[in-house]
N, C-alpha and C positions, 0 to 999 in steps of 0.2 A: 504494500500500500504506500503510495506516494503522498506525503502530507507535510509540505514545507511551510515555512513561516508565511510566504506569500499566499499559499493556498489557505492557510489558517486565517489570515487577515482578510482574504477574499478581495484583494485589491490588485489591479494591474500594476506592473512594474513602473509604468510611467505616471501613475496617479499622483497628483500633487495634493497633499493633505491640507485641509483648511486651517486657518487660525482658530483659536479658541472661540466657541460659538457665543453669539448674542442674538438669538432668534427673535426675541421680542423685548420690549422695554418693560422694566419692572414697574414703571409708572408710579413710583413712590411707595410701592408695597414693601413692608418690612415684617419680619416675624413678630407675633404678638405673645409668644410663649416659648419656653425652651424647645429646642429642635431635637427630635428623636433621630439619633444617628446610629441606626442598626448595622451591626457587623455580621456578615453572612458566614461566620465561622467562629471557632472558639478562641480563647485568649492565646496570645503569643505568636500566632501565625502571621503570614504576610499581610492578609487583609486587616487583621487587628493592628499590626504595627503601622500600616499605612493610615488607617482611620485615626489612630491616636497621634500620629505625627501631623496629619492634616489638622486635627483639632487644635494641636498646640500652636501651629502657625496662625490659624484663624484667631485663636484667643490672644496670642502675643501681639498681634497687629490690630486688634479690635475691629475685625472685619465683619462681624455681625452684632446686632444689638441684643441678641439673645444667645445663650450658650448652646453649643452642640453637646448632646448627652450620649456618649458611646455606650452601646449595650450589645453584648455578644449574644447572638441567637443562631448557634450553629447546629442545633439538633436536627436529626433526620437528613443529613447531608445538605443542610441549608433550607429544608422544608419549613422549619420553624420561622425563619426570617421571611421567606416568601409569603407564607400565610399571614404573618404579622403585617406585611406591606399590603397585601391584597385586601385585608379587612381593616386597614387603617381608618380610625375615626376622624382624623384630621390630616388629610392628604397634604395640605400646605406646610405642615410641620413634621413630615416624615420622610427621611432619606435612608438609603442603604448603600453600604460599601460592598461591592460584589466581587465574585471570582467566577470561574467557569461553571460552577454548580447552578448559576443563574440560568444556564441552558440545559445541563444534564439532568438536574433534579425534576423539572417539569416533564421531561421526556420519559424518565424512568418511573415517575410517580404521577401518572395521568389523573389519578383520583383526587389529586390536590385541587384540580380545577384552576390552575394558575396559567394565565396567558401573559407571557412577558411583553407582548406587543402593547398591552394596556399600561405598562409602566412608563414613567416619564424620564427620557434621557436628560442627564445633567452634564456630567463631564467625564470623559475618558482620561484617566490620569497616567496610563501607560500599560505595558504588558511585561510580564515577568517570566523568565525562562526557568526550566527545571534542570537540576543537576543530580547525578547519582552520587551518594555519599556513603562511606563506611567509617567505622571507628578505627582510630590509629592502631589499637591493640589487636585488630583483626589480622594484621600482617598483610592485608591486601593493598597493593599499591597501583595496580593497573586493572583496566576493564577486563582484560583476558584472564587475569587471576580471579576476578570476581565470577566470571562465567564458569571457570573450572571449579571453583569452590561450591557454587550453587548446585552444579550437576553432581558433584561428589556427595553432597548432603542428601540428595535423593528425596526431596520434598520436605526436608526439615529446616531449610533456610527461611528465616522469618523477616519480613519487611513490614513497615508501618507506613500509613499515609492518611491524608485527610479524606474521610468519608468513603463510601462505597459507590462505584460507578461514576465517580467524578474525577477531578484532575489527576491526583496521584495514582489512583488505581488504573486510570486509562494509560498513563505512561508505563507503569509496571506491566500491565497486561500486554501492551504492544511489545515491550522488550522480551517478555516471557514467550510470546508467540513466535517472534522471529528467531529466537535462540533456543527454543524448545526447553524452557526452564520451568521447573516445578517449584513455585514459591508460595509459602504461607503468608497471607496478607491480613494485617490487623488494621481495621479502620479507627480513626480518631476524629474528634470534633474539630481539631485545628492543627496547623503545622507546628505550633509551639510545643504542644505535647509530644508530637512525633519526634522533633529534634531532641527534646529532653530525654526521651526514652532511648534514643540512639546513644546519647551521651552516657546514659546509665547502663548501656548495653543490654537493655531489655528486648531490643530488636537488633537486627544485624546490618540493616542498610535502609536508606530512605531515598526519595527523590525530592527532597525539600527545595524550595526556591532559595536562591542565594541569601536573601535577607534573613530567612528563618534559620539558616545554618551558620551565618557569618561569625557570630560570637564564638561558637565552638570551633570553627575553622581557625580563627585568629588565635585562639588559645591552644592550637595544635592538637585538638582532639579529633577533628573530622578530616578525612582525606577525600577530596573530590576525584571521581574516576571518569565521568563522562558528562557532557553537556548536551541537552536536547534542544539545541539552538542551531540556526543556520550557519553561524560562524562561531569561532572560539570567543569566549567572553574575555573582555579586557582584564577583569579581575583574576581570571584563571587561565592565563595564556598557554600553559602547558597541558591543559585538559582538553582532550580531543572531543569531537562531536560525534553523534550517532551517524551523521552523514559521512564522516571520515571512515566509519566502520562499514560503509557500503549500504546503508539504509536511509533513503531520502525521507527522513522524518524529523520534524521539530515540533515543539509544543510549547505554548505560552499561556500563562494565566492572566486574564484581564484584571485590571485594577481600576474599577470605575465607580462612579457615584450616580445612583439613579433615584428618582422620586417615586412616591406612591402613585398608583392609578388615580386619576381624577385631580391631580395637582393643577392648580390654576396656572394660566400662562404667565401671570404676573409673578407668582411665587417661583416658577421654574426659571424665569429670566433673572430674578434676584439671585438664586443659587448658582446659576451659570456664571454670573458676574463674579460672585464671591470665589467659587472654586476655580474659575478661569484665572483670577488674579493669583490664587495660590499656585496654580500650574506654571504661570509665567514667572513667578518670583524665584529669586536665587535659592531660597531654602529648598523648594521642590526640585529645581533643576539639579542642585547638588545631590539631592536624595536619589534622583534617577541614576546618576553616575555612581554614587557610592554603593547602591544596592543592586546594581546591574540590571535595572529596568530599562526598557526601550520606550521612547515617547511615541504616542499615537493620538495626536489631537484630531478631532473631527467635529462637525456641526451636528445638529439634531437629525437632519435628513440622512446624513452619512451614518450616524449611529444606528438609526432604525434599519437601514440597509445592512449594516454590519451585524445586527442582532439576527436578522433573517438568515444571513449566510452562516452564522455560527450555529444556529439551530440545525440547519441541514448538515453542516460539517460534523456536528456531534452526533446526529442520528447515524451518519455513515460510520463514524468511529465506534460508537457503541454497538452498532450492528456487526461490524467487522470483528470486534473483540468477542462478542457473543458467539460468532461463528467459529472461534478458536476453541471454545470449550466443548 
């Protein structure tokens, strides 16, 4: 299966991305109460880190007249967050920080009755690559050693990841399929808990995003073996990509802010202005670099097109993975 970053993003190579969106004027609208800032995953993971970083930038620079209130709702592979948004009592004061479970969970759990097309695009903050990590005490230093070790353990090699049928498990399932690996997979509510358990050697490997593993890597505890990106990451120049191993596959986690269904145009414009300013600011631009995220600005129309493409891409991915089992 060919699944490159360009395919993932669903954009032609010549596409020029728009500047940060301002689809409508806020017309003087301002929040009247604290803003529900739902996080579609558990504490400590990439979405959680980004939400709290963005909150700190907004708060430090007095960018809203009411505070953002971050709340982790990662249960059911993000179903908890999706239902909370779908049934929001006050759409104009309800936002969510997303990852790719924004697409996969409604596909896998049709009974939720969640239609992401009814959600309100706010700001795409960037996309986050995946990296294969092991603990330094494993003695594994190359991807080839990893493959050999997994096969030798004959079904007893244990990996953890965020949720079931979403980002981490998709990457692991792809890798397992092309290399005929038998891996035990343990789902967690968030990437922070995944990284913590690898540090404690409760699991043997992960595909955490760079930001989730960065602290442990800098402390010398984690060893990166493979990047699921189109090109080598600047932060890990010696780490090969899956493409270099002969498989045209890369996978990125979206880091976006969306509004609840039914949000007014004025409220949406207000939040786009706020988070657009965060995106353009030095704090976020430095964060993109330090945490190995790639920028992906787009306007409302492009975002809705992107959502539709991602739903189809993830249907294909989940179908292909199901066919492996």
